[in-house]
C-alpha positions as CSV (number, residue, x, y, z in Angstrom):
1,M,77.9,133.9,165.5
2,N,80.1,130.7,165.8
3,R,80.6,129.4,162.0
4,I,80.8,125.7,161.6
5,L,82.0,124.3,158.2
6,I,80.8,120.7,157.4
7,V,82.3,118.4,155.0
8,E,80.3,115.3,154.5
9,N,80.0,113.0,151.1
10,E,76.6,111.5,152.4
11,E,73.8,114.0,151.4
12,T,71.3,112.9,153.7
13,L,73.6,113.3,156.8
14,R,75.2,116.7,155.4
15,D,71.7,118.2,155.2
16,L,70.6,116.9,158.5
17,Y,73.8,118.1,160.4
18,T,73.5,121.4,158.5
19,Q,69.6,121.8,159.8
20,E,70.1,120.4,163.1
21,L,73.2,122.8,163.9
22,T,71.4,125.8,162.2
23,D,68.5,125.1,164.4
24,E,70.8,125.3,167.4
25,G,71.7,128.8,166.5
26,Y,75.0,128.3,164.6
27,D,76.0,129.5,161.3
28,V,76.5,126.5,159.1
29,I,78.3,126.3,155.7
30,S,78.5,122.7,154.4
31,S,80.3,121.0,151.4
32,Y,80.8,117.7,150.1
33,D,83.5,118.9,147.5
34,T,87.0,118.0,149.2
35,S,88.6,119.8,146.1
36,T,87.4,123.3,147.1
37,F,87.5,122.7,150.8
38,I,90.6,124.8,151.7
39,D,88.8,127.7,149.6
40,I,85.9,127.5,151.7
41,I,88.0,127.9,154.9
42,E,90.0,130.8,153.5
43,E,86.6,132.5,152.2
44,K,84.2,131.7,155.1
45,K,86.5,131.6,158.1
46,P,84.7,128.9,160.2
47,N,85.5,128.6,163.9
48,L,84.9,124.8,163.6
49,I,85.1,122.1,161.3
50,V,83.0,118.9,161.1
51,M,84.4,116.5,158.8
52,N,83.7,113.0,157.7
53,I,86.7,110.6,157.3
54,W,85.8,108.0,154.9
55,F,88.3,105.3,154.0
56,D,87.2,104.4,150.3
57,A,88.4,108.0,149.6
58,L,91.9,108.7,151.1
59,K,91.4,112.3,150.0
60,S,89.4,112.8,153.3
61,V,92.6,111.8,155.3
62,D,94.8,113.8,153.1
63,L,92.3,116.9,153.8
64,F,92.6,116.3,157.4
65,R,96.2,116.5,157.5
66,T,96.4,119.6,155.3
67,I,93.9,121.5,157.6
68,R,96.0,120.5,160.7
69,N,99.2,121.6,159.0
70,S,97.5,124.8,157.7
71,Y,94.7,125.8,160.0
72,Y,96.1,124.3,163.3
73,N,93.9,126.6,165.3
74,I,90.7,125.6,164.0
75,P,88.9,122.7,166.1
76,I,88.0,119.6,163.9
77,I,85.3,117.2,164.8
78,I,86.0,113.8,162.9
79,C,82.5,112.1,162.0
80,T,83.2,108.3,161.1
81,D,81.9,104.8,160.7
82,F,84.9,103.5,162.2
83,L,84.9,103.2,165.9
84,S,88.7,102.5,166.2
85,Y,89.6,105.5,163.9
86,R,92.3,107.5,165.7
87,Y,94.4,110.5,164.6
88,D,96.7,112.8,166.4
89,T,94.3,114.7,168.8
90,R,97.1,116.3,171.0
91,P,96.1,119.9,172.0
92,H,97.9,121.5,169.3
93,N,96.1,119.2,166.8
94,Y,92.6,119.6,168.7
95,G,90.2,117.3,167.5
96,L,87.1,115.4,168.6
97,Q,85.4,112.1,167.3
98,V,81.9,111.3,166.7
99,V,80.3,108.2,165.1
100,K,78.3,109.0,162.1
101,S,74.7,108.7,163.0
102,T,71.3,110.2,162.3
103,D,71.1,110.5,166.0
104,V,73.0,114.1,166.5
105,R,73.1,114.4,170.1
106,D,76.6,113.4,170.5
107,L,77.6,115.7,167.7
108,K,75.7,118.6,169.2
109,L,77.2,118.1,172.7
110,K,80.8,118.0,171.2
111,V,79.9,121.1,169.4
112,K,78.8,122.7,172.4
113,K,81.9,121.6,174.1
114,V,84.1,123.2,171.6
115,F,82.5,126.7,171.7
116,E,81.6,126.7,175.4
117,G,84.3,124.5,177.2
118,P,88.2,124.6,177.5
119,A,88.3,124.2,173.7
120,S,87.1,127.5,173.0
121,Q,90.9,128.9,173.5
122,F,91.4,127.6,169.9
123,I,88.8,129.8,168.2
124,Q,89.8,133.1,167.1
């Protein structure tokens, strides 16, 4: 089963994403605590990470960089309120972006793309 790790600081969105992706048949783990995020990756070995980048907490940007450096083979979907946010999403830093929303259609589409599309080559 495809395992997704969600890190989201807003509880309502974290719960919504968890429920919606669980309903789609994915094994979903969620967290808001960036300090234990790396431990969760090591223990649970997700196939995909869905994470929020929030600019009032630079820890999330640092966390993204840490994941890219240590777990370059795990695809990341970045959820952000900032339409202009961009980071290095070249194939070796595989990443997709969605706008944070209670409308999860775009998120579901991108998750499906990761697991069924060409991006699946990044999933071990």
